[in-house]
C-alpha positions as CSV (number, residue, x, y, z in Angstrom):
1,M,120.8,104.5,92.5
2,T,117.2,103.7,91.7
3,N,114.5,103.7,94.2
4,I,111.7,101.3,93.3
5,L,108.1,101.3,94.4
6,Y,106.8,97.7,93.8
7,I,103.1,97.3,93.9
8,T,101.4,93.9,93.8
9,A,97.6,93.7,93.3
10,S,96.8,90.1,92.9
11,A,94.3,88.6,95.4
12,R,96.4,85.4,95.3
13,K,99.7,85.0,97.0
14,D,100.4,81.5,95.6
15,G,100.3,80.8,91.9
16,S,100.0,84.5,90.8
17,L,101.5,85.0,87.5
18,S,101.6,88.8,87.8
19,R,103.5,88.4,91.1
20,M,105.9,86.0,89.3
21,L,106.6,88.6,86.6
22,G,107.0,91.4,89.2
23,D,109.4,89.4,91.3
24,R,111.4,88.5,88.3
25,F,111.7,92.1,87.3
26,V,112.4,93.6,90.8
27,N,114.8,90.9,91.8
28,G,116.6,91.1,88.4
29,W,116.9,94.9,88.8
30,T,118.3,94.8,92.4
31,R,120.8,92.2,91.2
32,R,122.1,94.7,88.6
33,D,121.7,97.8,90.8
34,G,121.6,97.1,94.6
35,S,122.1,100.7,95.6
36,G,118.5,101.9,95.7
37,D,115.6,101.2,98.0
38,V,112.7,98.9,97.2
39,V,109.4,99.7,98.8
40,R,106.9,96.9,98.6
41,R,103.2,97.7,98.7
42,D,100.9,94.6,98.5
43,V,97.5,96.1,97.9
44,G,96.2,92.7,96.8
45,T,96.3,91.2,100.3
46,N,96.2,94.6,102.2
47,P,94.0,96.9,100.1
48,P,93.7,100.6,101.0
49,P,90.2,101.8,102.0
50,I,87.8,103.0,99.4
51,I,87.6,106.8,99.4
52,S,84.5,108.3,101.1
53,Q,82.6,111.6,101.1
54,D,84.5,112.5,104.3
55,W,87.8,111.7,102.6
56,I,87.0,113.8,99.6
57,A,86.0,116.7,101.9
58,A,89.4,116.4,103.8
59,A,91.4,116.2,100.5
60,F,89.8,119.4,99.3
61,T,90.3,121.3,102.6
62,P,93.4,123.4,102.7
63,G,96.1,121.7,104.8
64,A,96.2,124.5,107.4
65,E,92.4,124.2,108.0
66,R,92.1,120.5,108.3
67,T,90.8,119.0,111.6
68,G,92.7,116.4,113.5
69,A,90.2,113.8,112.3
70,Q,90.7,115.0,108.6
71,K,94.5,114.7,108.9
72,E,94.2,111.2,110.3
73,M,91.8,110.2,107.5
74,L,94.5,111.3,104.9
75,A,97.5,109.8,106.8
76,L,97.5,106.7,104.7
77,S,97.1,108.7,101.4
78,D,100.0,110.9,102.6
79,Q,102.2,107.9,103.1
80,L,101.2,106.3,99.7
81,I,101.9,109.5,97.9
82,S,105.3,109.8,99.7
83,E,106.2,106.4,98.4
84,V,105.3,107.5,94.8
85,S,107.2,110.7,95.1
86,R,110.3,109.0,96.3
87,A,110.3,106.4,93.6
88,D,112.4,106.6,90.5
89,M,110.7,103.5,89.1
90,I,107.1,102.3,89.9
91,V,106.5,98.6,89.1
92,I,102.9,97.5,89.1
93,A,102.3,93.8,88.9
94,T,98.5,93.1,88.5
95,P,96.1,90.7,87.1
96,M,93.2,91.8,84.9
97,Y,89.9,91.3,86.7
98,N,86.7,91.6,84.7
99,Y,88.5,93.4,81.9
100,G,89.9,96.1,84.2
101,M,92.1,96.7,87.3
102,P,91.4,94.9,90.6
103,G,89.3,96.9,93.0
104,A,92.3,97.0,95.4
105,L,94.5,98.6,92.8
106,K,91.8,101.2,91.9
107,A,91.5,102.0,95.6
108,W,95.3,102.7,95.7
109,V,95.0,104.9,92.6
110,D,92.2,106.9,94.3
111,Q,94.3,107.4,97.4
112,V,97.3,108.6,95.4
113,V,95.8,110.8,92.6
114,R,94.9,113.7,94.9
115,V,94.4,117.4,94.3
116,N,97.3,119.6,95.4
117,E,99.4,116.6,96.0
118,T,99.9,114.7,92.6
119,F,98.0,117.2,90.5
120,T,96.9,120.8,90.6
121,F,93.6,122.1,89.4
122,D,93.2,125.6,87.8
123,L,90.3,126.6,85.7
124,A,92.4,129.2,84.0
125,R,93.9,126.4,82.0
126,G,90.7,126.0,80.1
127,D,89.3,122.6,79.2
128,Y,92.4,120.8,80.7
129,P,92.6,122.3,84.3
130,L,94.5,119.3,85.8
131,E,98.3,119.4,85.7
132,P,100.6,116.7,87.1
133,V,103.0,117.6,90.0
134,L,105.4,114.6,89.7
135,S,107.6,113.8,86.7
136,G,110.7,111.9,85.5
137,K,109.6,108.4,86.6
138,T,109.6,105.1,84.8
139,L,106.4,103.0,85.0
140,V,106.6,99.2,84.5
141,L,103.4,97.4,84.1
142,L,103.5,93.5,84.5
143,T,100.1,92.0,83.9
144,S,98.2,88.7,83.5
145,S,94.8,87.8,82.0
146,G,92.7,84.8,81.6
147,E,91.8,85.5,78.0
148,F,93.9,86.9,75.2
149,G,94.0,89.5,72.3
150,F,93.8,92.7,74.2
151,A,96.6,94.6,72.4
152,Q,96.0,97.2,69.8
153,G,94.5,95.7,66.6
154,E,93.7,92.4,68.3
155,A,90.4,90.5,68.8
156,R,89.6,91.9,72.3
157,E,91.3,95.3,72.0
158,E,88.1,97.2,73.1
159,M,87.5,94.9,76.0
160,G,90.9,95.4,77.7
161,H,90.7,98.4,80.1
162,L,93.5,97.5,82.5
163,I,96.6,98.9,80.7
164,P,94.8,101.8,79.1
165,H,93.4,102.8,82.4
166,L,96.8,102.7,84.1
167,K,98.4,104.6,81.2
168,T,95.8,107.3,81.5
169,V,96.4,107.9,85.2
170,S,100.2,107.3,84.9
171,K,100.9,111.0,84.2
172,Y,99.7,111.7,87.8
173,L,102.1,109.2,89.1
174,G,104.9,111.2,87.3
175,A,105.6,108.5,84.7
176,E,107.4,109.7,81.6
177,Q,108.4,106.2,80.3
178,I,105.9,103.3,80.3
179,H,106.8,99.7,79.6
180,S,104.5,96.7,79.7
181,V,104.7,93.0,79.6
182,S,101.7,90.7,79.7
183,I,100.8,87.0,80.1
184,E,97.6,85.8,78.5
185,Y,95.6,82.6,78.0
186,Q,95.6,81.7,81.7
187,E,92.0,80.2,81.6
188,F,92.9,78.1,78.6
189,G,95.9,76.5,80.2
190,D,97.1,75.2,76.9
191,A,100.3,75.4,74.8
192,R,99.6,79.0,74.0
193,H,99.5,79.9,77.7
194,D,102.9,78.1,78.2
195,Q,104.3,80.0,75.3
196,S,102.8,83.3,76.7
197,I,104.7,82.8,80.0
198,A,107.9,81.9,78.4
199,T,107.6,85.0,76.0
200,A,106.9,87.3,78.9
201,K,109.8,86.1,81.0
202,E,112.1,86.8,78.0
203,Q,110.5,90.2,77.6
204,V,111.1,91.0,81.2
205,D,114.7,90.1,80.9
206,E,115.1,92.1,77.7
207,L,113.4,95.1,79.5
208,L,115.8,94.8,82.4
209,K,118.7,94.8,80.0
210,G,117.5,97.7,78.1
211,L,116.7,99.8,81.1
212,A,120.1,99.0,82.6
213,Q,121.8,100.1,79.4
214,G,119.8,103.4,79.3
215,R,120.7,104.1,82.9
216,A,124.4,103.4,82.2
217,R,124.3,105.9,79.2
218,A,122.6,108.5,81.4
219,L,125.3,108.2,84.0
220,A,128.1,108.3,81.5
């Protein structure tokens, strides 16, 4: 049984390539393994609120000392963290906006990466005082971009901050395995874009096959 948290971050409902890849992966997985739960969180059309000064104060107040208003302010964050905690696999389908993650996805990250919930903080650890709480999860990143060449060693490597940022925060989501598939060239709309879509679909199918085989070996 695999519990999936499926996060979509595109502002578009129709014509979204990242949603297409996400649906292909999640639907393909559930056809192979229908025993787990799929929690769908569409931050693209229903974004969490941006954290505020009062939110930060509430998060850093010990639970037993929080006021009713502070508990209410953190209620959505608590729910989002619970969804992450219960998931064995986190699937994030997101476009690249302005070379990074959409604001709605960043708002979700800020609600989830929270002191004493998904990480602990202890200055006795020296220069690396943060330590993740969660572990053992698989993170699947399915992305789309208008331009191209954001992978390591390619022309726009230093301009692509979406996947590197998500990989950086992934340890606070409990991710120990990370897989990514990307579609590029959307703004060009030429044969390269068509090929990128076709290749990404094949890569999603291969990823599904590989993860299913790995799961079968783990259960054997």
